[in-house]
C-alpha positions in Angstrom: 205.9 86.2 113.7 203.3 84.4 115.9 204.8 82.0 118.5 204.2 78.3 117.7 201.9 79.1 114.8 204.0 77.8 111.9 206.9 75.6 111.3 209.4 78.4 110.4 209.0 79.6 114.0 210.4 76.3 115.3 213.4 76.8 113.1 213.9 80.2 114.6 213.7 78.6 118.0 216.9 76.7 117.4 218.9 80.0 117.6 218.1 80.5 121.4 217.7 76.8 122.3 221.0 75.5 121.0 223.2 77.8 123.2 220.8 77.1 126.1 221.5 73.3 125.6 225.3 74.0 125.6 224.9 76.0 128.8 222.8 73.3 130.4 225.0 70.4 129.5 228.2 72.2 130.6 226.5 72.9 134.0 226.7 76.7 133.6 226.0 78.8 136.6 222.5 80.0 137.3 223.7 83.6 136.7 225.0 82.7 133.2 221.8 80.9 132.3 219.7 83.8 133.6 221.7 86.3 131.6 221.1 84.2 128.5 217.4 84.0 129.2 217.2 87.7 129.7 219.0 88.5 126.5 217.3 85.9 124.3 213.8 87.0 125.6 214.5 90.5 124.4 215.8 89.2 121.1 212.8 87.0 120.5 210.5 89.8 121.6 212.1 91.9 118.8 211.5 89.0 116.3 207.9 88.4 117.4 206.8 92.1 117.6 207.3 93.3 114.1 207.4 96.0 112.8 209.7 97.9 115.2 206.8 100.0 116.4 205.4 97.1 118.5 208.7 96.3 120.0 209.0 100.0 121.0 205.5 99.8 122.6 206.5 96.7 124.6 209.7 98.4 125.8 207.7 101.5 126.9 205.1 99.4 128.6 207.7 97.3 130.4 209.6 100.4 131.6 206.3 101.8 133.0 205.4 98.6 134.8 209.0 98.1 136.2 209.0 101.6 137.5 205.6 101.0 139.1 206.7 97.7 140.7 209.9 99.2 142.1 208.1 102.3 143.4 205.5 100.2 145.2 208.3 97.9 146.6 210.1 101.0 147.9 206.9 102.2 149.5 206.3 98.8 151.2 209.9 98.7 152.6 210.1 102.3 153.6 209.8 102.9 157.4 208.0 106.1 156.7 205.0 104.3 155.1 202.6 101.7 156.1 200.7 99.1 154.2 197.8 101.4 153.2 195.1 99.6 151.3 194.4 102.6 149.0 198.0 102.7 147.9 197.9 99.0 147.0 194.7 99.5 145.0 196.2 102.4 143.2 199.2 100.3 142.3 197.0 97.5 141.0 194.9 99.8 138.9 198.0 101.5 137.5 199.4 98.1 136.5 196.1 97.3 134.8 195.7 100.6 133.1 197.4 99.8 129.7 195.2 96.6 129.4 192.1 98.5 130.5 192.8 101.2 127.8 193.2 98.5 125.2 189.9 96.9 126.1 187.6 99.8 127.0 188.6 102.8 125.0 187.4 101.3 121.7 184.3 99.8 123.5 183.3 103.2 124.8 183.8 104.9 121.4 186.5 107.2 122.8 189.1 106.7 120.0 188.0 109.9 118.2 188.9 111.9 121.3 192.2 110.1 121.8 193.0 110.6 118.2 192.3 114.4 118.6 194.4 114.5 121.8 197.4 112.8 120.1 197.1 115.1 117.1 196.2 112.2 114.7 199.8 111.2 113.9 200.7 107.9 112.1 198.5 105.9 114.4 195.9 105.2 111.7 198.6 104.0 109.4 199.9 101.7 112.0 196.5 100.1 112.6 196.5 97.9 109.5 199.6 96.1 110.7 198.6 96.3 114.4 195.4 94.3 114.0 197.1 91.0 113.8 198.9 91.5 117.1 196.0 93.4 118.7 193.6 90.5 118.3 195.9 88.2 120.2 196.8 90.6 122.8 193.5 91.7 124.3 190.2 90.7 122.6 188.3 87.7 121.6 186.0 88.1 118.7 183.3 85.9 117.5 185.1 82.7 118.6 183.6 80.7 115.8 185.1 79.1 112.7 182.7 81.0 110.6 184.3 84.3 111.6 181.2 86.5 111.7 181.8 90.2 111.5 183.0 91.3 115.0 180.9 93.9 116.8 182.9 97.2 116.6 182.3 100.5 118.2 180.4 103.1 116.3 182.6 104.7 113.8 185.1 101.9 113.3 185.3 99.1 110.7 185.5 95.4 111.4 188.4 93.4 110.2 187.5 90.6 107.8 189.5 87.4 107.7 190.9 86.0 104.5 190.2 82.4 103.8 193.1 80.0 103.5 193.8 78.1 100.3 192.6 75.0 102.0 189.2 76.5 102.6 189.5 76.3 106.4 189.3 79.6 108.1 191.1 80.4 111.4 189.2 80.8 114.6 189.2 84.4 115.8 188.6 83.6 119.4 191.2 80.9 119.6 193.6 83.3 118.0 193.1 85.7 120.9 193.5 83.0 123.5 196.5 81.5 121.9 198.3 84.4 120.4 196.5 84.5 117.0 197.1 80.8 116.4 195.8 79.9 113.0 195.9 76.7 111.0 198.8 76.4 108.5 198.3 78.6 105.5 195.9 81.1 107.1 196.5 84.8 107.5 194.8 88.0 108.6 194.4 91.2 106.7 192.6 94.4 107.7 190.1 96.4 105.8 191.1 99.7 104.3 189.8 102.9 105.9 186.4 104.0 104.5 185.9 107.0 102.4 184.2 108.7 105.4 187.6 108.8 107.2 186.7 106.1 109.7 189.7 104.9 111.6 190.6 101.6 113.2 190.8 101.6 117.0 194.1 103.4 117.7 194.6 102.0 121.2 195.0 98.6 119.4 198.0 100.0 117.6 199.4 102.0 120.5 199.2 99.4 123.2 197.8 96.2 121.8 201.0 94.3 121.4 201.1 90.5 121.5 200.8 89.0 125.0 199.8 92.1 126.9 197.0 90.3 128.8 199.2 87.5 130.1 202.1 89.9 130.9 199.7 92.0 132.9 198.7 89.0 135.0 202.3 88.4 135.9 202.8 92.0 136.9 199.6 92.3 138.9 200.5 89.0 140.7 203.9 90.5 141.6 202.3 93.7 143.0 199.9 91.6 145.1 202.8 89.5 146.5 204.8 92.6 147.3 201.8 93.8 149.3 201.7 90.5 151.2 205.4 90.8 152.0 206.3 87.7 150.0 208.6 89.6 147.6 211.4 91.6 149.1 213.5 92.3 146.0 212.9 93.0 142.3 215.9 93.6 140.1 215.8 94.6 136.5 217.4 91.4 135.1 215.1 89.0 136.9 212.1 91.1 136.1 212.9 91.2 132.4 213.4 87.4 132.4 210.1 86.8 134.2 207.8 89.2 132.5 209.2 88.8 128.9 210.1 85.1 129.1 209.4 84.4 125.5 208.3 80.7 125.5 205.2 81.8 127.5 204.9 85.4 126.4 201.8 85.2 124.1 199.4 83.1 126.1 201.0 81.7 129.2 201.0 79.5 131.2 200.9 82.3 133.8 203.8 81.9 136.2 204.4 83.4 139.6 207.5 85.6 140.3 208.8 83.6 143.2 208.4 80.2 141.6 210.0 81.4 138.4 213.0 82.9 140.3 213.5 79.6 142.2 213.9 77.8 138.8 216.1 80.7 137.4 218.5 80.5 140.3 218.6 76.7 140.6 221.9 75.0 139.9 221.3 72.1 137.5 223.5 69.1 137.1 224.1 67.6 133.7 221.8 64.7 134.6 219.0 67.0 135.7 219.3 69.1 132.6 219.2 66.1 130.4 216.0 65.1 132.1 214.6 68.6 131.3 215.6 68.2 127.6 213.8 64.8 127.4 210.7 66.2 129.0 210.9 69.3 126.7 211.0 67.1 123.6 208.1 65.0 124.8 206.0 68.2 125.4 206.9 69.6 122.0 206.0 66.4 120.1 202.7 66.3 122.0 202.1 69.9 120.9 202.6 69.0 117.2 200.1 66.1 117.7 197.5 68.2 119.4 197.7 71.4 117.4 198.8 70.6 113.9 197.1 67.2 113.5 194.2 66.6 115.9 193.0 70.2 116.1 193.4 70.8 112.4 191.4 67.7 111.5 188.6 68.6 114.0 188.4 72.1 112.6 188.4 71.0 108.9 186.1 68.0 109.1 183.8 68.7 112.1 183.6 72.4 112.6 183.9 73.9 109.1 180.7 72.0 107.8 178.8 73.4 110.8 179.8 77.0 110.4 176.3 78.3 109.6 174.2 75.5 111.0 172.1 76.7 113.9 169.4 74.0 114.1 169.3 71.9 117.3 171.2 68.8 116.3 173.9 70.6 114.2 174.4 72.9 117.2 174.8 69.9 119.5 177.5 68.5 117.1 179.1 71.9 117.0 179.2 72.1 120.7 181.2 68.8 121.1 183.4 69.5 118.1 184.2 73.0 119.2 185.0 71.9 122.8 187.4 69.2 121.5 189.0 71.7 119.0 189.5 74.3 121.7 191.2 71.9 124.0 193.6 70.4 121.5 194.5 73.8 120.0 195.0 75.6 123.3 196.6 72.6 125.1 198.8 72.2 122.0 200.0 75.8 122.5 200.5 75.3 126.2 202.6 72.1 125.9 204.8 73.9 123.2 205.4 76.7 125.7 206.1 74.3 128.6 208.4 72.1 126.4 210.5 75.1 125.2 210.7 76.4 128.7 212.4 73.2 129.8 215.3 73.8 127.5 216.0 77.0 129.5 215.8 75.2 132.9 212.3 76.7 133.7 209.5 74.3 134.7 206.6 76.4 133.6 203.4 75.2 135.3 201.0 72.8 133.7 197.9 74.3 132.1 195.6 71.2 131.3 195.1 67.9 133.0 192.4 65.9 131.2 189.7 68.5 131.8 186.9 66.6 130.1 187.4 63.8 132.7 186.5 66.1 135.6 184.0 64.7 138.1 182.4 68.1 138.9 182.7 71.7 137.9 185.2 72.5 140.6 187.3 69.7 139.5 187.1 71.0 135.9 188.5 74.3 136.9 191.4 72.5 138.5 192.1 70.9 135.2 191.3 73.5 132.6 193.6 76.6 131.9 195.0 75.8 135.3 197.4 78.8 135.6 194.6 81.2 134.8 192.0 79.6 137.1 194.5 79.4 140.0 195.4 83.0 139.5 191.8 84.1 139.7 191.2 81.8 142.7 194.2 83.0 144.7 194.2 86.7 143.8 190.4 87.4 143.3 188.2 84.8 145.0 190.3 84.1 148.1 191.1 87.7 148.8 187.5 88.8 148.3 186.2 86.1 150.7 188.8 86.9 153.4 188.3 90.6 153.0 184.5 90.3 153.2 184.8 88.3 156.4 187.3 90.7 157.9 185.3 93.8 157.0 182.0 92.0 157.8 180.6 92.8 154.4 179.0 89.3 154.3 178.7 87.4 157.5 177.5 84.2 156.0 180.5 82.3 154.6 178.4 80.6 151.9 177.0 83.9 150.7 180.6 85.3 150.7 181.7 82.3 148.7 178.9 82.7 146.2 179.7 86.4 145.8 183.3 85.5 145.3 182.5 83.1 142.5 180.3 85.6 140.8 183.0 88.2 140.9 185.7 85.8 139.8 183.9 84.5 136.7 182.5 87.8 135.7 186.0 89.2 135.7 187.2 86.2 133.8 184.5 86.6 131.2 185.3 90.3 130.7 189.0 89.5 130.5 188.3 87.2 127.6 186.3 89.9 125.8 183.7 92.6 126.3 181.1 91.0 124.1 177.9 89.7 125.7 178.6 86.1 125.2 181.7 86.3 127.3 179.8 87.9 130.2 177.0 85.4 129.9 179.7 82.6 129.9 181.1 84.0 133.1 177.7 84.2 134.7 177.0 80.6 133.6 180.2 79.3 135.1 179.5 81.2 138.4 176.0 79.7 138.6 177.5 76.2 138.1 180.1 76.7 140.9 177.6 78.2 143.3 175.1 75.4 142.5 177.6 72.7 142.9 178.7 73.9 146.3 175.0 74.1 147.4 174.3 70.5 146.2 177.5 69.3 147.8 176.4 70.6 151.2 172.9 69.3 150.6 174.2 65.8 149.7 176.0 65.6 153.0 172.7 65.8 154.7 170.3 64.0 152.3 172.7 61.5 150.7 170.9 61.6 147.3 174.1 61.1 145.3 175.5 57.7 145.8 179.1 56.3 145.8 180.8 53.8 143.5 182.1 53.6 140.0 178.7 54.0 138.4 177.9 57.2 140.3 181.4 58.5 139.5 181.0 57.9 135.8 177.6 59.5 135.8 179.1 62.6 137.5 181.8 62.8 134.9 179.2 62.5 132.1 177.1 65.2 133.6 180.1 67.5 134.1 181.1 67.0 130.5 177.7 68.1 129.2 177.7 71.2 131.4 181.2 72.3 130.5 180.8 71.7 126.8 177.6 73.8 126.9 179.6 76.6 128.7 182.2 76.5 125.9 179.4 76.7 123.3 178.2 79.9 125.0 181.8 81.0 125.0 182.1 80.4 121.2 179.5 82.9 120.4 177.8 80.4 118.1 174.5 80.9 119.9 174.5 84.7 119.5 
């Protein structure tokens, strides 16, 4: 079952939410609420990750990551050890390893060797069911309503999509961002193995469970904050609640361990919890408006007719329609997750704040997929810039900033997918950020950009065109 993808899921949500409401209105202790969150997150994980194989994968993955985090925490707190950089980097790489295997083993065409190493058990049989979860967990394919055949490593089959009865097909890339969100009535099936014995990528079925990309971000962020001395304790119950918190499991928003624990341990009065419930309902109703009405209509009447249109003006129309669809579908998912979180006393961070009203590209990234962009800013960009200054890799701060943006957006592009259009998208966004900072500095000297409402509106219009073109690159429609 895919979170927030269909109306039956919202009926299932009543099972964990109703007891949470009772606990909130009766002013249950933070410990009682946290125990309910922990148990219900495990239960919902079991419901979402079906068949049982995927639940088992998630449990093994979680056990590995928890052992890693506790081991690194012990290392940092032990008097016999120091804060060695190489140990920190090894811990980060180890926490990323499952996600890296999911992404790059199929890309490098190594599945045959892995299959041989594992003795070719039932992994191939699992792959048919695994594809639906694997797409959401780690790769973005095509990112176009036309659903072109996705590039696959040599020796593997692509996975065709089945058209819905309404004639509107799901968006494969949006599915990956949002946890395989499809429009009502759509579904995914996999192709049968070929007569030549070709197999589907087995790392997809072994590790590609729903939400692995976003869960990995939470864990890596925790490791980084342990290194910085900001996290002194990690117990099993809190870690389960944080990492497997089911409202945000599939595609965020990406929370931080200390912020999440502050909510988890907060004592809520009846009045405060009532306010949380009202906010939660408002978010959920907005999610229905965004995802199931506006996004659906845009996809059906604006995107579907342009599936195979690649002339100039149809492509321009596609660019704006796609950008609008992506916002309403993704923002719809995010407000669903935020709204459901409120019922458990957790104020998950906002993910979108009118991104198409941004006045420049930097402002856009403070409004679009905020939890992801802030994660990359804090843990990639800022750390690179500070380290390069400390190590004297780059003595000029503007050069260091430009290199930091290049690193940030290249990694962000690769995280979305290993196809070329994601890498080009990352380079494009890096160039925009570097160019904006250069023009901003130049404007302070030359004053070529004026002040006032007219200039402000012009800036917003220009930013809209640049960001929509970036999302067009991201869609893969140009490639």
